[in-house]
Every structure is written in structure tokens, then in C-alpha cells.
N, C-alpha and C positions, 0 to 999 in steps of 0.2 A: 544421390536424387536431391534436388534443391527443395526445401520446404520452406513457405515464407509463411509468417505468422502477421496477421494483423492485430496488434498489442495498443487498445485504446488506453489514452492515459487522462486519469481524472485527478483534480487536486481539489481537496477537503480543506475547507478553513471557517471555523464557527458553525458547522453543520449545514455547510452549502458548497455547491460545487463552483470553484472559481476558476477564473484564466491562468493559466501556468506561467504566462508572461504576465499578469496584471492581478494580484492578488484583492484588488477591489473590486473588479470586474465579476459582479455573480452570474454563472451562467443557468443555474438551477438551484432551486428553493430544496429540490427534493433528490438527495444523493442516489438512493433506492431507486428511483424510477427512471432517472438518469441513466445509473448503468443498466437496468433492465433492457432500456432501450439501446444500448451497445451491444449487451448481450445477443439480441434480437437480431440486430442487423448486424451481424457477420464477425465480429470481434470473437478472436482466437482467447484474449486474456483482455484482463482490465487491470491495469497498473495504477493504484491508489495511492497519492503522496498525502499524507496525515501533514498539515501545518499547526498543529496545536500548539499552544505554547505551555499551558499548565498542564497538571495531571487530571483534573477535572475535565478540561477540554478534549485530553487524548483519552479518557474513557469513555467520554461522548462520541469520540470519532470511532472508537472500537467497536462502540454499539451500533453505529451506521455501518462499518465495515463487515460487522456480523450478520446483518440484515441482507447486506449485498451480496454474501458469501451464499446466505441461504435462498436467496431471490435467482441469482444467475446461474445458468448452468455450465459457465465457463471457470475456469481457475482467475483467481484474483493474486494478485503481487502487490506486499504492502511495503509502505516506507514511510518514514517520517517519526518523529519525537522518540527516539531510539537514544536511550543513554543507558540503559542497563540490560541485562539477560531478560528481566522481566518484562520488559516492552517488546521483545522479538517474540517472547511466549505468548502475550495477549495478542500481537497479530496471526500468530500462529494458531491459536486457540479459537480466534474469531474464524478461521477458516481459509485463510491465505496458505494458497499454496505454498509461495514463497515468500521469502521476507529479504528486501534490498540493504543491505550495510553500505553507505558512505565513505569509502576509504578515504575522502579528504577530510574528513571528520575523526579526528584522531580518538575520541572517546568512541565511536563506532568500531573503528579499526581495531581498537585494543580488547574490544570483546568478541571480535569474530571466532578465535579459537574456542573459546569457550561456547559459544552459541553452537556453531559447527559441531562439536562434540556432543553436547547436549541433546540437540535437534536432528541431527546427521546434515553432511555437506550439501547433500540433494534439496536441502529446504534453502539454503542462504546463497544469495546472488551478491557478487560484490560489483560496486559502482565506481568507475573511474570516469571522471571530465576530461574531456583532452582539449 
């Protein structure tokens, strides 16, 4: 049986939803309302990319992701600003069902075994661009 999922993607930068192909193009000033709209309009999952640069920006994004997870009734998949196991932990504790590790990023690839053992392989998704 083939099952198809509608996975909506949103990119967060500086507390706003931006276009994934143009990070200067702001789509929404309210990421939580944007995600709720996706959830209410048949999305099966929401894939969120955090483009934060600093740890303070990352903590702000984690707060937004936590609000999205609390507001939406569908699973959230998170990625971005992953440099250590603590960053994966923050996304999972915020409520993400899964965290995506970018295998083209050596830092992320190197923590894969560690986070898989700590949080379970079912929580980690490997991403490879082709």
C-alpha cells in the first residue's frame, strides 16, 4: 500500500518565516500562525529549518519551534544550527518528532552515532542532497 504524505516546509530566520530560495524574502512575521495554517490545511508534517547563526538566535528559534509543536496537531521535523548533541536535544525537547542531520555537513555527520544512541535511531533522519 502506497502512502503519500504532504510535508510542508518552512524556514525560520530571525523569528520570521522566509522563502527557502531567498532568505531575504519574508513570507510571514508569525511562524506559529503560519505553521498552524499549514496544520489546518491538510499538511501531514511540518519540516522546519532554523537558519540561526548565533546561539541566542537559535534559542529564540527553539522557543518558536516549541510553540509550533504545542499549537499544531501534526508532527514537526526540525533541523538547522546543529553543531553538537545539545542542539539535537533542544529540538527534540521542544517537541520535534524527528531531527534531520545533514550528512554533507561533517560536524553533523560526526555526531550521528552519538545522538542515535542517546535519543534513538527512530528520532534521527539523515539528509543527503543529490
